[in-house]
C-alpha positions, 0 to 999 in steps of 0.5 A, a space after each residue: 584709895 589706900 590713904 582714905 579709911 575704907 570705912 568712910 568710903 563705904 559709908 558715904 553712898 549709904 548716907 546719901 541714899 538715906 538722906 534722899 529717901 527721907 527728903 522724899 518722905 519715903 520709908 527707909 529700907 533696911 541696910 543691905 549687908 556690906 558687899 565687902 568684908 574686912 580682915 585684921 591680920 598680924 605678923 609677929 616674930 615671937 622669938 620663942 616667947 622671949 622668956 614669957 609666952 603670957 606676954 605674947 598671948 596678951 599682945 595678940 589678944 589685945 590686937 583683935 587680929 583674926 589671923 596671926 602669922 608667927 615666926 620663931 615658934 618652939 614645940 618641945 624644942 629646948 630649955 629656953 621655952 621650957 620644952 613647951 608646945 608653944 603653938 598649942 598653948 597659944 591656940 588654946 589660950 586665944 581660942 584660935 585654930 592653929 597650923 604649925 609648920 616646923 622648919 626643923 624636926 629633931 630627935 627628942 632631947 635627953 630624957 624626953 619623949 617628944 620630937 624637938 621642933 622649931 618653925 612657924 605657926 598660923 593662928 586663926 579665928 576663921 576655920 582653916 579650910 586647907 593648910 600645907 607646909 611648903 619647902 623653900 631653900 634654906 641654910 640650916 642652922 643645925 649643921 656646920 658649913 651647910 649648903 643651900 637645900 630645900 627645907 620646910 617652913 613656908 606655911 600656907 592656909 586657906 580661910 574663907 572671907 566673905 565667901 572667897 578663899 584667901 590664901 595666906 602665907 607665912 615666912 621667915 627668910 634667912 638672917 645672914 648679911 649675904 642676900 643670896 639665900 634670900 634671893 633664892 627664897 624669894 624666887 621659891 615663894 613666888 613660884 609657890 604662891 603663883 600669879 596672885 590672880 586669887 586673893 593672896 597675903 604674905 606675912 612674915 619676917 623677911 630679914 631685909 629692909 624695903 630698899 634691899 634689892 632681893 625683895 624687889 620681885 616680891 613687891 612687883 607681885 604683891 603690895 607692901 601695905 605700909 605706906 610712907 605717910 605712916 612713918 618708918 614702920 620700924 620693927 626691930 629691935 623692939 626696945 629701940 627699933 632701927 629696921 623695918 624687916 616685918 611685913 604684910 604684903 597683899 594682892 590687888 584684891 585687898 584695899 588697905 585700912 589701918 596699918 600699925 606697928 604695935 609698941 610691944 616689947 614682949 618679943 625682940 620684934 614688934 608686931 605689924 597689924 593691918 585691917 584689909 578689905 576684901 573687894 568684890 570678886 567677880 
């Protein structure tokens, strides 16, 4: 089913039914509302705007995504992003609800009043019914010789899709070559997400490639929506990508339609977009 566009699967029974009614000389009743609901999602590491937040806004707007998981988002953080509240600016420009999940919250920069924050954000055209910022194990970048410790920056939101509650998580895993912190982070995320017996999506920058063993437990719980006949799906670096480290993972409640890596260089990562179909839930 993953390799067949779900639109044609839904349309075929309807076409056959209409043809039968016409052949019998019967009036064709109005088509019922679809029993399944589509959702377009995006994962995008924006690299704190990469010096031009307007370009990031245009990439997101043109994608048509309903829910967007963003990594490396500054809020009053530093000169690199003009001390802007990037989460609020993105939400306002795109007309989307925003949940911001800082990893770090530091005292204001000299001469400023706002706390400095760096983390992840989720933008949504759908109302956010719930939102929380979970902790996972991290090695802080704000201290010398850090030890692994629980830190925030693993946001979860709940949106309603076709009458069902969808739990969407956004993550950014450790970037170091040593996989041990990522292994701990994967274990933490699986514990927080639970058994995936409810509609669950995990989007983010995993800083590891599909064959790296630290990701195996994730792939046993959730499905990587990218499939081989789409190509390699490389996302980093954006100008000449050689790695696939940005992902959309889904529970079995979803059928997968179009999946693509957008050819955008507004950040140092390329965004991943997927059209998902939420199946009927008993």
